[in-house]
A tleap script that builds the chain and sets N, CA, C and O, in Angstrom:
source leaprc.protein.ff14SB
mol = sequence {
  NMET ILE HIE VAL LEU ALA MET ILE THR ALA
  LYS PRO GLY LYS ARG ASP ALA ILE LEU GLU
  ALA PHE ARG ALA ASN MET PRO ALA VAL HIE
  ALA GLU LYS GLY CYS ILE GLU TYR GLY PRO
  ALA VAL ASP ALA GLU GLY ALA GLY ALA ILE
  GLN THR LYS LEU GLY PRO ASP THR PHE VAL
  VAL ILE GLU LYS TRP ALA THR MET ASP ASP
  LEU LYS ALA HIE GLY ALA ALA PRO HIE MET
  ALA ALA TYR ALA ALA LYS VAL LYS ASP LEU
  LEU ALA GLY ARG VAL ILE HIE VAL LEU CGLN
}
set mol.1.N position { 71.988 -21.191 -36.456 }
set mol.1.CA position { 72.591 -20.452 -36.978 }
set mol.1.C position { 71.951 -19.751 -37.970 }
set mol.1.O position { 71.044 -20.216 -38.661 }
set mol.2.N position { 72.389 -18.672 -38.054 }
set mol.2.CA position { 71.626 -17.666 -39.824 }
set mol.2.C position { 73.011 -17.163 -40.601 }
set mol.2.O position { 74.122 -16.719 -40.311 }
set mol.3.N position { 72.350 -17.465 -41.590 }
set mol.3.CA position { 73.732 -16.949 -42.716 }
set mol.3.C position { 72.946 -16.408 -43.448 }
set mol.3.O position { 71.843 -16.774 -43.853 }
set mol.4.N position { 73.840 -15.023 -43.718 }
set mol.4.CA position { 73.365 -14.032 -44.845 }
set mol.4.C position { 74.808 -14.148 -46.214 }
set mol.4.O position { 75.969 -14.539 -46.093 }
set mol.5.N position { 74.202 -13.721 -47.189 }
set mol.5.CA position { 75.323 -13.078 -47.876 }
set mol.5.C position { 74.726 -12.319 -48.785 }
set mol.5.O position { 73.684 -12.713 -49.310 }
set mol.6.N position { 75.330 -11.030 -49.137 }
set mol.6.CA position { 74.720 -10.118 -49.393 }
set mol.6.C position { 75.461 -9.380 -50.835 }
set mol.6.O position { 76.611 -8.959 -50.952 }
set mol.7.N position { 74.589 -9.397 -51.629 }
set mol.7.CA position { 75.423 -9.362 -52.921 }
set mol.7.C position { 74.828 -7.737 -52.924 }
set mol.7.O position { 73.650 -7.382 -52.939 }
set mol.8.N position { 76.258 -6.756 -52.900 }
set mol.8.CA position { 76.073 -5.411 -53.314 }
set mol.8.C position { 76.396 -5.000 -54.426 }
set mol.8.O position { 77.429 -5.475 -54.898 }
set mol.9.N position { 75.991 -4.460 -54.851 }
set mol.9.CA position { 76.429 -3.564 -56.523 }
set mol.9.C position { 76.666 -2.331 -56.745 }
set mol.9.O position { 75.723 -1.868 -57.388 }
set mol.10.N position { 77.269 -1.741 -56.585 }
set mol.10.CA position { 77.912 0.028 -56.425 }
set mol.10.C position { 76.769 0.174 -58.582 }
set mol.10.O position { 76.421 -0.509 -59.545 }
set mol.11.N position { 76.752 1.757 -57.954 }
set mol.11.CA position { 76.971 2.018 -59.195 }
set mol.11.C position { 78.571 1.846 -59.533 }
set mol.11.O position { 79.497 1.489 -58.804 }
set mol.12.N position { 78.539 2.332 -61.253 }
set mol.12.CA position { 79.875 2.233 -61.672 }
set mol.12.C position { 81.057 3.253 -61.007 }
set mol.12.O position { 81.226 4.457 -61.202 }
set mol.13.N position { 81.747 2.383 -60.216 }
set mol.13.CA position { 83.211 3.859 -59.627 }
set mol.13.C position { 82.717 4.028 -58.714 }
set mol.13.O position { 83.043 5.029 -58.074 }
set mol.14.N position { 81.648 3.106 -58.177 }
set mol.14.CA position { 81.513 4.070 -56.413 }
set mol.14.C position { 81.649 3.338 -55.534 }
set mol.14.O position { 81.689 3.854 -54.417 }
set mol.15.N position { 81.792 1.683 -55.642 }
set mol.15.CA position { 82.345 0.863 -54.647 }
set mol.15.C position { 83.475 0.980 -53.515 }
set mol.15.O position { 83.565 0.192 -52.573 }
set mol.16.N position { 84.008 1.664 -53.655 }
set mol.16.CA position { 85.137 2.029 -52.536 }
set mol.16.C position { 84.179 3.494 -52.065 }
set mol.16.O position { 84.856 4.093 -51.229 }
set mol.17.N position { 82.954 4.186 -52.308 }
set mol.17.CA position { 82.805 5.079 -51.382 }
set mol.17.C position { 81.988 4.366 -50.740 }
set mol.17.O position { 81.983 4.692 -49.553 }
set mol.18.N position { 80.916 3.092 -51.106 }
set mol.18.CA position { 80.109 2.533 -50.347 }
set mol.18.C position { 80.767 1.736 -49.445 }
set mol.18.O position { 80.237 1.611 -48.341 }
set mol.19.N position { 82.256 0.917 -49.756 }
set mol.19.CA position { 82.829 0.232 -48.903 }
set mol.19.C position { 83.549 1.218 -47.419 }
set mol.19.O position { 83.608 0.855 -46.244 }
set mol.20.N position { 83.962 2.371 -47.966 }
set mol.20.CA position { 84.278 3.397 -46.694 }
set mol.20.C position { 83.332 3.582 -45.904 }
set mol.20.O position { 83.656 3.577 -44.716 }
set mol.21.N position { 81.902 3.801 -46.218 }
set mol.21.CA position { 80.477 3.994 -45.014 }
set mol.21.C position { 80.500 2.789 -44.594 }
set mol.21.O position { 80.513 2.544 -43.387 }
set mol.22.N position { 80.508 1.737 -45.629 }
set mol.22.CA position { 80.168 0.332 -44.583 }
set mol.22.C position { 81.018 -0.086 -43.600 }
set mol.22.O position { 80.486 -0.570 -42.601 }
set mol.23.N position { 82.548 0.001 -43.648 }
set mol.23.CA position { 83.635 0.039 -42.879 }
set mol.23.C position { 83.422 0.850 -41.445 }
set mol.23.O position { 83.448 0.560 -40.249 }
set mol.24.N position { 83.259 1.713 -42.035 }
set mol.24.CA position { 82.315 2.996 -40.666 }
set mol.24.C position { 81.475 2.742 -39.753 }
set mol.24.O position { 81.438 3.228 -38.622 }
set mol.25.N position { 80.413 1.566 -40.470 }
set mol.25.CA position { 79.137 1.561 -39.591 }
set mol.25.C position { 79.843 -0.153 -38.954 }
set mol.25.O position { 79.365 -0.337 -37.835 }
set mol.26.N position { 80.702 -1.238 -39.329 }
set mol.26.CA position { 81.428 -2.351 -38.899 }
set mol.26.C position { 81.372 -2.195 -36.803 }
set mol.26.O position { 81.060 -3.100 -36.029 }
set mol.27.N position { 81.720 -0.998 -36.500 }
set mol.27.CA position { 81.990 -0.890 -34.815 }
set mol.27.C position { 80.458 -1.210 -34.444 }
set mol.27.O position { 80.156 -1.886 -33.459 }
set mol.28.N position { 79.611 -0.708 -35.251 }
set mol.28.CA position { 78.290 -0.832 -34.016 }
set mol.28.C position { 77.575 -2.141 -34.622 }
set mol.28.O position { 76.605 -2.666 -34.076 }
set mol.29.N position { 78.132 -2.585 -35.753 }
set mol.29.CA position { 77.193 -4.004 -36.186 }
set mol.29.C position { 78.437 -5.265 -35.279 }
set mol.29.O position { 78.001 -6.387 -35.020 }
set mol.30.N position { 79.218 -5.070 -35.072 }
set mol.30.CA position { 79.886 -5.702 -34.558 }
set mol.30.C position { 79.550 -5.988 -32.874 }
set mol.30.O position { 79.523 -7.108 -32.364 }
set mol.31.N position { 79.351 -4.930 -32.290 }
set mol.31.CA position { 78.335 -4.811 -31.015 }
set mol.31.C position { 77.071 -5.327 -31.220 }
set mol.31.O position { 77.019 -6.341 -30.524 }
set mol.32.N position { 76.131 -5.190 -31.742 }
set mol.32.CA position { 74.728 -5.996 -31.733 }
set mol.32.C position { 74.693 -7.272 -31.158 }
set mol.32.O position { 75.560 -8.095 -31.450 }
set mol.33.N position { 73.917 -7.495 -30.485 }
set mol.33.CA position { 73.386 -9.061 -30.059 }
set mol.33.C position { 73.337 -9.875 -31.093 }
set mol.33.O position { 72.754 -9.627 -32.148 }
set mol.34.N position { 74.037 -11.027 -30.793 }
set mol.34.CA position { 74.211 -12.034 -31.899 }
set mol.34.C position { 74.640 -12.016 -33.022 }
set mol.34.O position { 74.453 -12.754 -33.989 }
set mol.35.N position { 75.451 -10.808 -32.809 }
set mol.35.CA position { 76.550 -10.917 -33.972 }
set mol.35.C position { 78.160 -11.649 -34.167 }
set mol.35.O position { 79.132 -11.368 -33.466 }
set mol.36.N position { 78.144 -12.570 -35.215 }
set mol.36.CA position { 78.562 -13.313 -34.814 }
set mol.36.C position { 80.193 -13.050 -35.983 }
set mol.36.O position { 81.414 -12.899 -35.950 }
set mol.37.N position { 78.949 -13.158 -36.935 }
set mol.37.CA position { 80.724 -12.269 -38.372 }
set mol.37.C position { 80.264 -11.045 -39.170 }
set mol.37.O position { 79.157 -11.563 -39.317 }
set mol.38.N position { 80.157 -10.073 -39.708 }
set mol.38.CA position { 80.008 -9.263 -40.162 }
set mol.38.C position { 81.155 -8.474 -41.148 }
set mol.38.O position { 82.186 -8.148 -40.560 }
set mol.39.N position { 81.084 -8.209 -42.293 }
set mol.39.CA position { 82.191 -7.913 -43.457 }
set mol.39.C position { 82.280 -7.832 -44.402 }
set mol.39.O position { 81.127 -7.814 -44.835 }
set mol.40.N position { 83.252 -7.721 -45.537 }
set mol.40.CA position { 82.716 -7.352 -47.081 }
set mol.40.C position { 83.534 -8.090 -47.184 }
set mol.40.O position { 84.398 -8.434 -46.377 }
set mol.41.N position { 83.179 -8.637 -48.966 }
set mol.41.CA position { 84.656 -9.220 -49.546 }
set mol.41.C position { 84.490 -8.761 -50.924 }
set mol.41.O position { 83.451 -8.294 -51.389 }
set mol.42.N position { 85.715 -8.951 -51.607 }
set mol.42.CA position { 85.611 -8.787 -52.754 }
set mol.42.C position { 86.617 -9.940 -53.957 }
set mol.42.O position { 87.235 -10.885 -53.468 }
set mol.43.N position { 86.635 -9.785 -54.892 }
set mol.43.CA position { 87.393 -10.648 -55.783 }
set mol.43.C position { 88.705 -10.934 -55.219 }
set mol.43.O position { 89.449 -10.024 -54.855 }
set mol.44.N position { 89.002 -12.114 -55.138 }
set mol.44.CA position { 90.299 -12.461 -54.833 }
set mol.44.C position { 91.075 -12.332 -55.979 }
set mol.44.O position { 90.551 -12.245 -57.089 }
set mol.45.N position { 92.321 -12.312 -55.803 }
set mol.45.CA position { 93.463 -12.034 -57.327 }
set mol.45.C position { 94.629 -13.360 -57.610 }
set mol.45.O position { 95.741 -13.451 -57.091 }
set mol.46.N position { 94.049 -14.242 -58.506 }
set mol.46.CA position { 95.063 -15.456 -58.477 }
set mol.46.C position { 94.318 -16.265 -58.249 }
set mol.46.O position { 94.846 -17.278 -57.790 }
set mol.47.N position { 92.916 -16.316 -58.394 }
set mol.47.CA position { 92.220 -17.456 -58.676 }
set mol.47.C position { 92.252 -18.436 -59.691 }
set mol.47.O position { 91.959 -19.625 -59.566 }
set mol.48.N position { 92.649 -17.816 -60.752 }
set mol.48.CA position { 92.728 -18.318 -62.053 }
set mol.48.C position { 90.761 -18.835 -62.800 }
set mol.48.O position { 89.648 -18.315 -62.725 }
set mol.49.N position { 91.433 -20.293 -63.547 }
set mol.49.CA position { 89.688 -20.408 -63.864 }
set mol.49.C position { 88.215 -20.594 -63.357 }
set mol.49.O position { 87.079 -20.378 -63.780 }
set mol.50.N position { 88.921 -21.197 -62.033 }
set mol.50.CA position { 88.045 -21.927 -60.860 }
set mol.50.C position { 86.941 -20.522 -60.455 }
set mol.50.O position { 85.879 -20.653 -59.848 }
set mol.51.N position { 87.525 -19.166 -60.975 }
set mol.51.CA position { 86.907 -18.129 -60.246 }
set mol.51.C position { 85.488 -17.132 -61.253 }
set mol.51.O position { 85.558 -16.628 -62.374 }
set mol.52.N position { 84.501 -17.167 -60.411 }
set mol.52.CA position { 83.577 -16.564 -61.113 }
set mol.52.C position { 83.947 -15.246 -60.469 }
set mol.52.O position { 83.927 -15.041 -59.255 }
set mol.53.N position { 84.280 -14.389 -61.384 }
set mol.53.CA position { 84.252 -12.931 -60.614 }
set mol.53.C position { 83.275 -11.729 -60.616 }
set mol.53.O position { 82.847 -11.256 -61.669 }
set mol.54.N position { 82.912 -11.212 -59.282 }
set mol.54.CA position { 82.019 -10.626 -59.284 }
set mol.54.C position { 81.939 -8.729 -60.212 }
set mol.54.O position { 81.194 -8.068 -60.935 }
set mol.55.N position { 82.921 -8.665 -59.694 }
set mol.55.CA position { 83.974 -7.439 -61.082 }
set mol.55.C position { 83.896 -6.380 -60.256 }
set mol.55.O position { 83.535 -6.588 -59.097 }
set mol.56.N position { 84.208 -5.081 -60.674 }
set mol.56.CA position { 84.916 -3.717 -59.528 }
set mol.56.C position { 83.706 -3.391 -59.104 }
set mol.56.O position { 83.810 -2.462 -58.304 }
set mol.57.N position { 82.606 -3.715 -59.261 }
set mol.57.CA position { 81.606 -2.196 -58.499 }
set mol.57.C position { 80.723 -3.545 -58.106 }
set mol.57.O position { 79.603 -3.597 -58.614 }
set mol.58.N position { 81.177 -4.772 -57.145 }
set mol.58.CA position { 80.385 -5.492 -56.791 }
set mol.58.C position { 81.042 -5.831 -55.447 }
set mol.58.O position { 82.268 -5.877 -55.354 }
set mol.59.N position { 80.239 -6.065 -54.415 }
set mol.59.CA position { 81.061 -6.858 -53.568 }
set mol.59.C position { 79.933 -7.634 -52.415 }
set mol.59.O position { 78.797 -7.217 -52.184 }
set mol.60.N position { 80.333 -8.392 -52.023 }
set mol.60.CA position { 79.574 -9.472 -50.697 }
set mol.60.C position { 79.680 -9.449 -49.345 }
set mol.60.O position { 80.751 -9.582 -48.753 }
set mol.61.N position { 78.227 -9.225 -48.627 }
set mol.61.CA position { 78.592 -9.266 -47.379 }
set mol.61.C position { 78.733 -10.178 -46.428 }
set mol.61.O position { 77.672 -10.492 -45.888 }
set mol.62.N position { 79.499 -10.603 -46.118 }
set mol.62.CA position { 79.334 -11.851 -45.430 }
set mol.62.C position { 78.789 -11.896 -43.826 }
set mol.62.O position { 79.666 -11.520 -43.048 }
set mol.63.N position { 77.566 -12.265 -43.207 }
set mol.63.CA position { 77.104 -11.999 -41.967 }
set mol.63.C position { 76.797 -13.738 -41.054 }
set mol.63.O position { 76.462 -14.750 -41.669 }
set mol.64.N position { 76.998 -13.685 -39.664 }
set mol.64.CA position { 76.105 -14.966 -39.140 }
set mol.64.C position { 75.918 -13.863 -38.226 }
set mol.64.O position { 76.383 -12.739 -38.036 }
set mol.65.N position { 74.766 -14.892 -37.577 }
set mol.65.CA position { 73.833 -14.588 -36.483 }
set mol.65.C position { 73.440 -15.461 -36.244 }
set mol.65.O position { 73.116 -16.462 -36.882 }
set mol.66.N position { 73.397 -14.899 -34.274 }
set mol.66.CA position { 72.846 -16.284 -33.794 }
set mol.66.C position { 71.698 -16.549 -33.421 }
set mol.66.O position { 71.448 -17.495 -32.673 }
set mol.67.N position { 70.448 -15.399 -34.094 }
set mol.67.CA position { 69.287 -15.997 -34.205 }
set mol.67.C position { 68.422 -15.329 -34.923 }
set mol.67.O position { 68.463 -14.101 -34.838 }
set mol.68.N position { 67.569 -15.870 -35.680 }
set mol.68.CA position { 67.296 -14.623 -36.762 }
set mol.68.C position { 66.084 -13.743 -35.922 }
set mol.68.O position { 65.429 -13.268 -36.849 }
set mol.69.N position { 65.356 -13.215 -34.453 }
set mol.69.CA position { 65.658 -12.388 -34.651 }
set mol.69.C position { 66.609 -11.313 -34.194 }
set mol.69.O position { 66.263 -10.133 -34.131 }
set mol.70.N position { 68.174 -11.870 -33.779 }
set mol.70.CA position { 69.209 -11.193 -33.943 }
set mol.70.C position { 69.132 -10.471 -35.420 }
set mol.70.O position { 68.786 -9.317 -35.677 }
set mol.71.N position { 69.445 -11.228 -36.064 }
set mol.71.CA position { 68.927 -10.280 -37.654 }
set mol.71.C position { 68.270 -9.491 -38.111 }
set mol.71.O position { 68.516 -8.580 -38.902 }
set mol.72.N position { 66.915 -9.976 -37.370 }
set mol.72.CA position { 65.692 -8.865 -37.643 }
set mol.72.C position { 65.810 -7.367 -36.704 }
set mol.72.O position { 65.225 -6.310 -36.938 }
set mol.73.N position { 66.783 -7.682 -35.562 }
set mol.73.CA position { 66.955 -6.557 -34.887 }
set mol.73.C position { 67.792 -5.494 -35.500 }
set mol.73.O position { 67.626 -4.276 -35.425 }
set mol.74.N position { 68.976 -6.345 -36.291 }
set mol.74.CA position { 69.975 -5.643 -36.770 }
set mol.74.C position { 69.589 -4.557 -38.291 }
set mol.74.O position { 70.214 -3.593 -38.733 }
set mol.75.N position { 68.141 -5.310 -38.849 }
set mol.75.CA position { 67.706 -4.474 -40.000 }
set mol.75.C position { 67.143 -3.482 -39.761 }
set mol.75.O position { 67.272 -2.546 -40.550 }
set mol.76.N position { 66.291 -3.330 -38.548 }
set mol.76.CA position { 65.640 -1.939 -37.734 }
set mol.76.C position { 66.996 -1.120 -37.181 }
set mol.76.O position { 66.937 0.022 -36.726 }
set mol.77.N position { 67.955 -1.731 -37.274 }
set mol.77.CA position { 69.101 -0.833 -36.091 }
set mol.77.C position { 69.318 0.783 -36.290 }
set mol.77.O position { 69.858 1.324 -37.255 }
set mol.78.N position { 68.980 1.163 -35.590 }
set mol.78.CA position { 69.489 2.842 -36.289 }
set mol.78.C position { 70.410 3.369 -36.487 }
set mol.78.O position { 70.295 4.587 -36.615 }
set mol.79.N position { 72.034 2.668 -36.641 }
set mol.79.CA position { 72.743 2.732 -37.591 }
set mol.79.C position { 72.794 2.062 -38.884 }
set mol.79.O position { 73.697 2.279 -39.693 }
set mol.80.N position { 71.938 1.338 -39.065 }
set mol.80.CA position { 71.563 0.808 -40.705 }
set mol.80.C position { 71.200 1.452 -41.227 }
set mol.80.O position { 71.739 1.922 -42.230 }
set mol.81.N position { 69.776 1.861 -40.635 }
set mol.81.CA position { 69.074 3.049 -41.256 }
set mol.81.C position { 70.144 4.446 -41.765 }
set mol.81.O position { 70.091 4.983 -42.871 }
set mol.82.N position { 71.250 4.893 -40.429 }
set mol.82.CA position { 71.893 5.954 -40.867 }
set mol.82.C position { 72.721 5.463 -42.556 }
set mol.82.O position { 72.672 6.107 -43.605 }
set mol.83.N position { 73.265 4.439 -42.358 }
set mol.83.CA position { 74.175 3.886 -43.592 }
set mol.83.C position { 73.268 3.772 -44.904 }
set mol.83.O position { 73.751 4.217 -45.945 }
set mol.84.N position { 71.786 3.120 -44.934 }
set mol.84.CA position { 71.373 3.061 -46.014 }
set mol.84.C position { 70.953 4.513 -46.337 }
set mol.84.O position { 70.223 4.282 -47.301 }
set mol.85.N position { 70.930 5.576 -46.211 }
set mol.85.CA position { 71.045 6.404 -45.897 }
set mol.85.C position { 71.801 7.188 -46.775 }
set mol.85.O position { 71.347 7.823 -47.727 }
set mol.86.N position { 73.053 7.117 -46.399 }
set mol.86.CA position { 74.059 7.483 -46.923 }
set mol.86.C position { 74.670 6.950 -48.476 }
set mol.86.O position { 75.155 7.591 -49.408 }
set mol.87.N position { 74.448 5.702 -48.318 }
set mol.87.CA position { 74.980 4.767 -49.616 }
set mol.87.C position { 73.735 4.500 -50.661 }
set mol.87.O position { 73.994 3.764 -51.613 }
set mol.88.N position { 72.214 5.118 -50.544 }
set mol.88.CA position { 71.771 4.795 -51.272 }
set mol.88.C position { 71.274 5.354 -52.624 }
set mol.88.O position { 70.528 4.683 -53.338 }
set mol.89.N position { 71.717 6.655 -52.987 }
set mol.89.CA position { 72.548 6.943 -54.116 }
set mol.89.C position { 73.682 6.525 -54.810 }
set mol.89.O position { 73.922 6.923 -55.949 }
set mol.90.N position { 74.427 5.714 -54.174 }
set mol.90.CA position { 75.504 4.821 -54.616 }
set mol.90.C position { 75.074 3.945 -54.999 }
set mol.90.O position { 75.676 3.571 -56.005 }
set mol.91.N position { 73.846 3.011 -54.586 }
set mol.91.CA position { 74.078 1.630 -55.355 }
set mol.91.C position { 73.044 1.346 -56.571 }
set mol.91.O position { 71.961 1.902 -56.756 }
set mol.92.N position { 73.477 0.636 -57.118 }
set mol.92.CA position { 72.968 0.022 -58.104 }
set mol.92.C position { 72.189 -1.096 -57.790 }
set mol.92.O position { 71.134 -1.098 -58.424 }
set mol.93.N position { 72.345 -2.123 -56.978 }
set mol.93.CA position { 70.993 -3.091 -56.518 }
set mol.93.C position { 71.761 -4.007 -55.818 }
set mol.93.O position { 72.950 -4.270 -56.002 }
set mol.94.N position { 70.985 -4.480 -54.990 }
set mol.94.CA position { 71.441 -5.679 -53.742 }
set mol.94.C position { 70.586 -6.862 -54.057 }
set mol.94.O position { 69.525 -6.607 -54.627 }
set mol.95.N position { 70.869 -8.160 -53.776 }
set mol.95.CA position { 70.804 -9.322 -53.732 }
set mol.95.C position { 70.713 -10.046 -52.534 }
set mol.95.O position { 71.476 -11.008 -52.621 }
set mol.96.N position { 69.976 -10.021 -51.169 }
set mol.96.CA position { 70.645 -10.710 -49.723 }
set mol.96.C position { 69.739 -12.052 -50.049 }
set mol.96.O position { 68.549 -12.121 -50.356 }
set mol.97.N position { 70.735 -13.107 -49.870 }
set mol.97.CA position { 70.299 -14.678 -49.544 }
set mol.97.C position { 70.257 -14.908 -47.711 }
set mol.97.O position { 71.249 -14.618 -47.041 }
set mol.98.N position { 69.153 -15.383 -47.156 }
set mol.98.CA position { 69.397 -15.629 -45.575 }
set mol.98.C position { 68.911 -17.106 -45.775 }
set mol.98.O position { 67.937 -17.649 -46.296 }
set mol.99.N position { 70.338 -17.600 -44.948 }
set mol.99.CA position { 70.427 -19.191 -45.348 }
set mol.99.C position { 70.422 -19.867 -43.383 }
set mol.99.O position { 70.865 -19.258 -42.409 }
set mol.100.N position { 70.038 -20.678 -43.398 }
set mol.100.CA position { 70.422 -21.594 -42.225 }
set mol.100.C position { 71.170 -23.188 -42.472 }
set mol.100.O position { 71.462 -23.890 -41.504 }
savepdb mol mol.pdb
quit
């Protein structure tokens, strides 16, 4: 199984707009071959001192894929290109960790 943690940072105040486009794209991703899990996560409230917050402009995409080939096909999917085009001007940065 392939695990992906993508740290997405929006330009100030643009996280909700990115999340709206992200959530609209989720059904297409969930329908992809090998997609086990794909969804965004933001800071939880009330965790206390144990938590290192991401902040108001960052979220994490938590993904699980059956194989590396499935992940590569996901990256090349037309709906992912369309999503990237929609949010490119809203992004400040991203860091993607691919783990097994």
